[in-house]
N, C-alpha and C positions, 0 to 999 in steps of 0.2 A: 550491534543495535538490532532489535527485533523488528521485523516488518510483518504487516498483515497483507495477505493476498486474497483477492476475491475474483471469481469469474465474472466476466462481462457478458450478459446474455445477448446472443446474436439471433436467437429464435424469434420468429415473427418479423425479422427484418426482410426487406424486399430482396428476393433472389437476384443476384447480379446477372446481367445479360452476357457478361464476359466470362468465357471459360478458357482456362489455360492449363497446359500440361507442364509439370515440373519434373525434373530429373531427381533421382535419389542417388547420392554419391555412394562410393564404396564404404564410407563410414556412416551410412544411413542418414545423411543430412540432406535437407531440401532448402531451396531458396524460395522465400515467399515473394510473389510478384509485388512490385512497389505499389501498384494501384490497389491491390487487395489490402496491403499493409496500411496504406493511407486511409482507405475507405473505412476500415475497422478501428482506426486510431490505435494501432497496436503498440505495446511497449516491448519489454524484453522477456516477458514470460508468457507461455501458453499452457493451458490445461489440455491434456490429451487423454482420450479414452476411446474405446471401441463401442460402437452402437449399431446394432442391426448389420453387422459385417462391414461397417465403414469406420475409418479412422477419422475422428472428429477432433479438431484443434480449435480452442476458443481463447481469445485474448484474456489475459488476467491483469488487473491493475494491482500494483504493489504500492502500499502506503506505509509511511513511517508513522507509527503511533505517537511519536513525540512531536510531530509537526502539527501545530495548531494554527498555521498560517491562515487558512480559509475562515476559521472561526473568529480570529482576531479581526480580519478584514471585514467580515460581516458585521461585527459589533461596531467597528469604527464607522462604517457606512451608515448603520442605523442611528449613530450619534451625529451624523451629518458632517463629519470631518472630511476635509479635502486638502489637496495640495501638500505644501510643506508641513502643515499641521498634522495631516494624516501620516506622512512619512515618519515624522519624529515620534508620534504616539505609537505607531506600529512597532518601531524599533524598541521603544521602552517596554511595551507590553510583551513583546516576544522574548526579550531578555529576561524579564520577570518570570514568564512562564517557564523558560528553560531552567532558571535557577530554582524555581519551586519544584519542578519535576526531578531535578538532580538531588535536591534535598530529600524528597520523598523516597527516591530509590536508595539513597544512603541510609535513611532511617529504617527502611524496610529490610535492607541487607543486615544492618546491625541487629534488628529484632530477630531476624531469621537465625543469625549466628548465635545469639544469646538464648534462643528458645530451647525448650526441652524436646523439640522435634528432632528425630534422628538425622534428618538430612536437610540442612539449611538451603542447599542448592535446589532441592526439589521444591521447597517452599517459595524460593525466588522465581523459579520457572512458572509455578502456578500463579504467582502474583503478576508477573510480566505478561503471561499469555492469557490471563483471565480464566484459568481452568478451576479456580477455587469455587 
């Protein structure tokens, strides 16, 4: 499954009063102090780069492009659904969305394989990654 990653800007955030030193292991690994990890609400991916002679590591959020959970919940809330009614409708719509996405991918794959394009896999990558 393809995932989208995007950096989370930490620029402009208040500089922390806490300063810590961390060790670099023989395998070039470091442990991020828990309070820093929690403060930045970090996940499992960092974007690392060198800037002005400093190593900068920024949290990155990874999203599943097939996850429409938030959009469905927003729609249901706008419709005023609550409680059990909301739960049932959410499950129904989520299942419908997943089925529709699966069908779209299958149709796209079939079209790519039947097309005159020399590389159906390249077409699918463009379709999935939005590079078209």
